[in-house]
Short mmCIF file of the C-alpha atoms (twelve columns), coordinates in Angstrom:
data_MODEL
# 
_entry.id   MODEL 
# 
loop_
_atom_site.group_PDB 
_atom_site.id 
_atom_site.type_symbol 
_atom_site.label_atom_id 
_atom_site.label_alt_id 
_atom_site.label_comp_id 
_atom_site.label_asym_id 
_atom_site.label_seq_id 
_atom_site.Cartn_x 
_atom_site.Cartn_y 
_atom_site.Cartn_z 
_atom_site.pdbx_PDB_model_num 
ATOM 1   C CA . MET A 1   -118.595 51.688 128.567 1 
ATOM 2   C CA . ARG A 2   -117.485 48.505 130.317 1 
ATOM 3   C CA . VAL A 3   -114.779 48.129 132.934 1 
ATOM 4   C CA . ARG A 4   -113.677 44.660 133.864 1 
ATOM 5   C CA . ASN A 5   -110.795 43.063 135.659 1 
ATOM 6   C CA . ALA A 6   -109.212 40.045 134.048 1 
ATOM 7   C CA . LYS A 7   -106.240 37.748 134.327 1 
ATOM 8   C CA . SER A 8   -104.309 36.346 131.416 1 
ATOM 9   C CA . PRO A 9   -103.243 32.686 131.293 1 
ATOM 10  C CA . CYS A 10  -99.853  33.793 132.700 1 
ATOM 11  C CA . GLN A 11  -101.684 35.504 135.617 1 
ATOM 12  C CA . ARG A 12  -101.031 39.031 134.403 1 
ATOM 13  C CA . ARG A 13  -103.718 41.315 135.773 1 
ATOM 14  C CA . TRP A 14  -105.600 43.530 133.351 1 
ATOM 15  C CA . ILE A 15  -108.162 46.283 133.675 1 
ATOM 16  C CA . ILE A 16  -110.098 46.639 130.428 1 
ATOM 17  C CA . THR A 17  -112.110 49.818 129.997 1 
ATOM 18  C CA . GLY A 18  -114.475 50.107 127.051 1 
ATOM 19  C CA . ASP A 19  -116.065 47.835 124.490 1 
ATOM 20  C CA . PRO A 20  -114.003 44.625 124.112 1 
ATOM 21  C CA . HIS A 21  -115.300 44.368 120.532 1 
ATOM 22  C CA . ALA A 22  -114.276 47.903 119.555 1 
ATOM 23  C CA . ARG A 23  -112.250 48.546 116.412 1 
ATOM 24  C CA . THR A 24  -109.470 50.423 118.237 1 
ATOM 25  C CA . HIS A 25  -107.560 49.261 121.314 1 
ATOM 26  C CA . LEU A 26  -104.743 50.802 123.346 1 
ATOM 27  C CA . VAL A 27  -102.400 48.989 125.732 1 
ATOM 28  C CA . LEU A 28  -101.222 51.343 128.492 1 
ATOM 29  C CA . ALA A 29  -98.486  50.734 131.058 1 
ATOM 30  C CA . HIS A 30  -98.158  52.733 134.269 1 
ATOM 31  C CA . GLY A 31  -95.324  55.000 135.328 1 
ATOM 32  C CA . ALA A 32  -92.544  54.196 137.769 1 
ATOM 33  C CA . GLY A 33  -94.392  55.044 140.980 1 
ATOM 34  C CA . ALA A 34  -98.171  54.884 140.523 1 
ATOM 35  C CA . PRO A 35  -100.161 51.708 139.750 1 
ATOM 36  C CA . MET A 36  -102.608 51.073 136.934 1 
ATOM 37  C CA . THR A 37  -105.450 51.932 139.339 1 
ATOM 38  C CA . SER A 38  -104.239 55.492 139.963 1 
ATOM 39  C CA . PRO A 39  -106.883 58.234 139.561 1 
ATOM 40  C CA . PHE A 40  -104.919 59.679 136.622 1 
ATOM 41  C CA . PHE A 41  -104.852 56.398 134.728 1 
ATOM 42  C CA . THR A 42  -108.450 55.582 135.545 1 
ATOM 43  C CA . HIS A 43  -109.634 58.974 134.332 1 
ATOM 44  C CA . VAL A 44  -107.641 58.676 131.102 1 
ATOM 45  C CA . ALA A 45  -109.039 55.191 130.431 1 
ATOM 46  C CA . GLU A 46  -112.624 56.266 131.070 1 
ATOM 47  C CA . GLN A 47  -112.347 59.313 128.824 1 
ATOM 48  C CA . LEU A 48  -110.760 57.305 126.012 1 
ATOM 49  C CA . ALA A 49  -113.409 54.591 126.273 1 
ATOM 50  C CA . ALA A 50  -116.082 57.277 125.939 1 
ATOM 51  C CA . LYS A 51  -114.303 58.398 122.762 1 
ATOM 52  C CA . GLY A 52  -114.304 54.903 121.250 1 
ATOM 53  C CA . VAL A 53  -110.849 53.647 122.270 1 
ATOM 54  C CA . THR A 54  -110.812 50.553 124.486 1 
ATOM 55  C CA . VAL A 55  -107.993 50.725 127.019 1 
ATOM 56  C CA . HIS A 56  -106.108 47.705 128.363 1 
ATOM 57  C CA . ARG A 57  -104.142 48.492 131.534 1 
ATOM 58  C CA . PHE A 58  -101.634 46.105 133.074 1 
ATOM 59  C CA . GLU A 59  -98.920  46.185 135.724 1 
ATOM 60  C CA . PHE A 60  -95.275  45.265 135.525 1 
ATOM 61  C CA . PRO A 61  -94.257  42.500 137.967 1 
ATOM 62  C CA . TYR A 62  -92.619  44.859 140.480 1 
ATOM 63  C CA . MET A 63  -95.809  46.938 140.742 1 
ATOM 64  C CA . ALA A 64  -98.025  43.853 140.943 1 
ATOM 65  C CA . ALA A 65  -95.842  42.651 143.830 1 
ATOM 66  C CA . ARG A 66  -96.462  45.939 145.638 1 
ATOM 67  C CA . ALA A 67  -100.213 45.496 145.187 1 
ATOM 68  C CA . ASP A 68  -99.927  42.035 146.738 1 
ATOM 69  C CA . GLY A 69  -98.224  43.453 149.816 1 
ATOM 70  C CA . GLY A 70  -94.642  43.013 148.695 1 
ATOM 71  C CA . SER A 71  -91.783  45.431 149.236 1 
ATOM 72  C CA . ARG A 72  -91.848  48.873 147.671 1 
ATOM 73  C CA . ARG A 73  -88.579  48.519 145.852 1 
ATOM 74  C CA . PRO A 74  -87.726  51.211 143.304 1 
ATOM 75  C CA . ALA A 75  -88.786  50.606 139.733 1 
ATOM 76  C CA . PRO A 76  -86.189  48.678 137.723 1 
ATOM 77  C CA . ARG A 77  -84.462  50.132 134.678 1 
ATOM 78  C CA . ALA A 78  -86.870  50.598 131.781 1 
ATOM 79  C CA . GLU A 79  -84.807  48.379 129.502 1 
ATOM 80  C CA . THR A 80  -85.384  45.398 131.823 1 
ATOM 81  C CA . LEU A 81  -89.164  45.717 131.404 1 
ATOM 82  C CA . VAL A 82  -89.248  45.506 127.606 1 
ATOM 83  C CA . ALA A 83  -89.660  41.741 127.440 1 
ATOM 84  C CA . ASP A 84  -92.609  41.862 129.821 1 
ATOM 85  C CA . TYR A 85  -94.203  44.641 127.765 1 
ATOM 86  C CA . CYS A 86  -93.820  42.600 124.576 1 
ATOM 87  C CA . GLU A 87  -95.439  39.622 126.295 1 
ATOM 88  C CA . ALA A 88  -98.315  41.839 127.441 1 
ATOM 89  C CA . VAL A 89  -98.872  43.022 123.871 1 
ATOM 90  C CA . ALA A 90  -98.917  39.420 122.643 1 
ATOM 91  C CA . ASP A 91  -101.379 38.563 125.400 1 
ATOM 92  C CA . CYS A 92  -103.650 41.432 124.366 1 
ATOM 93  C CA . ILE A 93  -103.513 40.403 120.704 1 
ATOM 94  C CA . ASP A 94  -104.571 36.879 121.657 1 
ATOM 95  C CA . ARG A 95  -107.675 38.335 123.322 1 
ATOM 96  C CA . ILE A 96  -108.733 40.980 120.811 1 
ATOM 97  C CA . GLY A 97  -107.725 39.242 117.574 1 
ATOM 98  C CA . LYS A 98  -105.610 40.462 114.690 1 
ATOM 99  C CA . ARG A 99  -108.274 42.402 112.795 1 
ATOM 100 C CA . THR A 100 -108.492 45.222 115.328 1 
ATOM 101 C CA . ARG A 101 -106.311 48.334 115.370 1 
ATOM 102 C CA . LEU A 102 -103.850 48.159 118.245 1 
ATOM 103 C CA . PHE A 103 -101.822 50.987 119.744 1 
ATOM 104 C CA . VAL A 104 -99.330  50.747 122.587 1 
ATOM 105 C CA . GLY A 105 -98.185  53.306 125.113 1 
ATOM 106 C CA . GLY A 106 -98.019  54.346 128.702 1 
ATOM 107 C CA . LYS A 107 -97.453  57.008 131.307 1 
ATOM 108 C CA . SER A 108 -93.883  58.287 131.748 1 
ATOM 109 C CA . MET A 109 -91.655  55.227 132.237 1 
ATOM 110 C CA . GLY A 110 -94.398  52.980 130.847 1 
ATOM 111 C CA . GLY A 111 -94.459  55.089 127.702 1 
ATOM 112 C CA . ARG A 112 -90.698  54.867 127.349 1 
ATOM 113 C CA . VAL A 113 -90.874  51.079 127.691 1 
ATOM 114 C CA . ALA A 114 -93.576  51.027 125.026 1 
ATOM 115 C CA . CYS A 115 -91.269  52.937 122.672 1 
ATOM 116 C CA . LEU A 116 -88.402  50.547 123.396 1 
ATOM 117 C CA . SER A 117 -90.644  47.543 122.765 1 
ATOM 118 C CA . THR A 118 -91.246  48.592 119.175 1 
ATOM 119 C CA . ALA A 119 -87.705  47.541 118.356 1 
ATOM 120 C CA . ASP A 120 -89.103  44.005 118.584 1 
ATOM 121 C CA . PRO A 121 -90.477  43.143 115.122 1 
ATOM 122 C CA . ARG A 122 -93.306  41.132 116.681 1 
ATOM 123 C CA . VAL A 123 -94.617  44.354 118.231 1 
ATOM 124 C CA . ALA A 124 -93.682  46.768 115.446 1 
ATOM 125 C CA . SER A 125 -95.372  44.686 112.770 1 
ATOM 126 C CA . ARG A 126 -98.665  44.505 114.647 1 
ATOM 127 C CA . ILE A 127 -99.248  47.975 116.087 1 
ATOM 128 C CA . SER A 128 -100.605 51.087 114.409 1 
ATOM 129 C CA . GLY A 129 -98.808  53.562 116.652 1 
ATOM 130 C CA . ILE A 130 -97.514  54.622 120.065 1 
ATOM 131 C CA . VAL A 131 -99.040  56.958 122.659 1 
ATOM 132 C CA . VAL A 132 -96.968  58.452 125.486 1 
ATOM 133 C CA . LEU A 133 -98.337  60.542 128.345 1 
ATOM 134 C CA . GLY A 134 -95.429  62.547 129.732 1 
ATOM 135 C CA . PHE A 135 -92.247  61.166 128.186 1 
ATOM 136 C CA . PRO A 136 -89.420  61.166 130.792 1 
ATOM 137 C CA . LEU A 137 -86.839  62.857 128.598 1 
ATOM 138 C CA . ALA A 138 -84.392  63.521 131.447 1 
ATOM 139 C CA . PRO A 139 -84.471  63.503 135.251 1 
ATOM 140 C CA . PRO A 140 -85.097  66.959 136.765 1 
ATOM 141 C CA . ARG A 141 -81.901  69.024 137.041 1 
ATOM 142 C CA . ARG A 142 -79.926  66.356 135.168 1 
ATOM 143 C CA . PRO A 143 -80.471  67.246 131.490 1 
ATOM 144 C CA . HIS A 144 -77.241  65.515 130.474 1 
ATOM 145 C CA . LEU A 145 -78.931  62.149 131.159 1 
ATOM 146 C CA . HIS A 146 -81.473  62.627 128.388 1 
ATOM 147 C CA . ARG A 147 -83.139  59.655 126.680 1 
ATOM 148 C CA . GLY A 148 -84.054  61.371 123.436 1 
ATOM 149 C CA . ASN A 149 -82.422  58.701 121.294 1 
ATOM 150 C CA . VAL A 150 -85.392  56.448 122.048 1 
ATOM 151 C CA . LEU A 151 -87.688  58.900 120.280 1 
ATOM 152 C CA . GLU A 152 -85.262  59.894 117.538 1 
ATOM 153 C CA . ASN A 153 -84.950  56.237 116.498 1 
ATOM 154 C CA . LEU A 154 -88.664  55.376 116.421 1 
ATOM 155 C CA . THR A 155 -89.918  53.740 113.239 1 
ATOM 156 C CA . ARG A 156 -93.633  53.687 114.119 1 
ATOM 157 C CA . PRO A 157 -95.975  56.712 114.307 1 
ATOM 158 C CA . ALA A 158 -96.130  58.194 117.784 1 
ATOM 159 C CA . LEU A 159 -98.041  60.826 119.713 1 
ATOM 160 C CA . ILE A 160 -96.307  62.422 122.695 1 
ATOM 161 C CA . ILE A 161 -98.565  64.276 125.142 1 
ATOM 162 C CA . GLN A 162 -96.335  66.631 127.109 1 
ATOM 163 C CA . GLY A 163 -96.878  69.438 129.611 1 
ATOM 164 C CA . THR A 164 -95.052  72.637 128.711 1 
ATOM 165 C CA . ARG A 165 -93.558  72.868 132.228 1 
ATOM 166 C CA . ASP A 166 -92.894  69.146 132.689 1 
ATOM 167 C CA . PRO A 167 -89.702  68.922 134.793 1 
ATOM 168 C CA . PHE A 168 -88.817  65.727 132.903 1 
ATOM 169 C CA . GLY A 169 -88.896  67.566 129.577 1 
ATOM 170 C CA . GLY A 170 -90.678  70.737 128.477 1 
ATOM 171 C CA . ARG A 171 -90.655  72.701 125.233 1 
ATOM 172 C CA . THR A 172 -87.028  73.784 125.492 1 
ATOM 173 C CA . ALA A 173 -85.714  70.279 126.160 1 
ATOM 174 C CA . PHE A 174 -87.701  68.764 123.299 1 
ATOM 175 C CA . GLY A 175 -86.583  71.596 121.027 1 
ATOM 176 C CA . ASN A 176 -83.059  70.176 121.167 1 
ATOM 177 C CA . LEU A 177 -84.131  66.851 119.656 1 
ATOM 178 C CA . ILE A 178 -84.279  65.893 116.003 1 
ATOM 179 C CA . LEU A 179 -87.534  63.999 115.890 1 
ATOM 180 C CA . PRO A 180 -88.663  62.006 112.857 1 
ATOM 181 C CA . GLY A 181 -91.730  63.279 111.036 1 
ATOM 182 C CA . ILE A 182 -93.795  60.314 112.253 1 
ATOM 183 C CA . ILE A 183 -93.805  61.791 115.781 1 
ATOM 184 C CA . LYS A 184 -96.531  64.255 116.721 1 
ATOM 185 C CA . MET A 185 -96.348  66.443 119.807 1 
ATOM 186 C CA . CYS A 186 -99.411  67.550 121.752 1 
ATOM 187 C CA . TRP A 187 -98.446  70.275 124.201 1 
ATOM 188 C CA . ILE A 188 -100.626 70.796 127.269 1 
ATOM 189 C CA . GLU A 189 -100.150 74.446 128.126 1 
ATOM 190 C CA . ASP A 190 -98.768  74.932 131.661 1 
ATOM 191 C CA . GLY A 191 -99.064  71.193 132.350 1 
ATOM 192 C CA . ASP A 192 -96.662  69.385 134.685 1 
ATOM 193 C CA . HIS A 193 -95.536  65.745 134.424 1 
ATOM 194 C CA . ASP A 194 -99.120  64.667 135.153 1 
ATOM 195 C CA . LEU A 195 -100.381 67.285 132.674 1 
ATOM 196 C CA . VAL A 196 -101.871 69.320 135.548 1 
ATOM 197 C CA . PRO A 197 -101.847 73.105 134.947 1 
ATOM 198 C CA . ARG A 198 -101.548 75.691 137.699 1 
ATOM 199 C CA . ARG A 199 -104.727 77.384 138.806 1 
ATOM 200 C CA . SER A 200 -103.320 80.704 137.641 1 
ATOM 201 C CA . SER A 201 -103.340 79.403 134.047 1 
ATOM 202 C CA . GLY A 202 -107.144 79.493 133.966 1 
ATOM 203 C CA . LYS A 203 -107.284 75.736 133.201 1 
ATOM 204 C CA . ASN A 204 -107.812 72.746 135.445 1 
ATOM 205 C CA . SER A 205 -106.802 69.084 135.326 1 
ATOM 206 C CA . GLU A 206 -110.139 68.093 133.778 1 
ATOM 207 C CA . ASP A 207 -109.554 70.484 130.879 1 
ATOM 208 C CA . ALA A 208 -106.035 69.136 130.402 1 
ATOM 209 C CA . LEU A 209 -107.055 65.475 130.398 1 
ATOM 210 C CA . ASN A 210 -109.911 66.143 128.001 1 
ATOM 211 C CA . GLU A 211 -107.470 67.880 125.650 1 
ATOM 212 C CA . ALA A 212 -105.029 64.975 125.966 1 
ATOM 213 C CA . THR A 213 -107.584 62.208 125.424 1 
ATOM 214 C CA . SER A 214 -109.160 64.052 122.497 1 
ATOM 215 C CA . ALA A 215 -105.741 64.218 120.851 1 
ATOM 216 C CA . ILE A 216 -105.177 60.510 121.516 1 
ATOM 217 C CA . ALA A 217 -108.573 59.523 120.093 1 
ATOM 218 C CA . GLN A 218 -107.907 61.598 116.976 1 
ATOM 219 C CA . PHE A 219 -104.449 60.074 116.573 1 
ATOM 220 C CA . CYS A 220 -105.848 56.558 116.911 1 
ATOM 221 C CA . GLU A 221 -108.543 57.344 114.358 1 
ATOM 222 C CA . TYR A 222 -106.606 59.327 111.758 1 
ATOM 223 C CA . GLY A 223 -102.914 59.057 112.642 1 
# 
């Protein structure tokens, strides 16, 4: 497994984990509050690389500015980040070539942006599927602000990894959606928004992440 830091011609920072010549690659964007170097993201990338999926992590401009010592302004609306995500996908394609299998996704907000980006035909025509770790269906205690239409309107295969007690959307909330058959759900029993189960469940975060990354590797291999 190889981990390397890189910059694209447009100075976008990347962390690439795994074999750069692998058959299967996954672009992952971070969530609203934690950077691409968070322990969660790093662990996910390392586990996926060990399972044969090379992970390409990048940061949206607002998060990159924080890393450079800028202000910690709140994350912008997801819709405003779609263009940057599409550019990141194009950047990744330039590096890995068009003969590899490419998936896109992200954690929470990053996953939602990935879903929105597939409305761009340049992205939709190139990718094999979407992977979301903890889809932010609705803010806690505000279920009326749900964003389920993003999922209901997907036209590319998707895998949603969701904790059953995720305050942004658990089993009950997702049960109210009409999801297309191309969407697969992987439920992490007792997992929260970071997929972490309570100690009383008899599972730990390592178990949960292994279950999640195994499901992602299988999805990327077989759909």
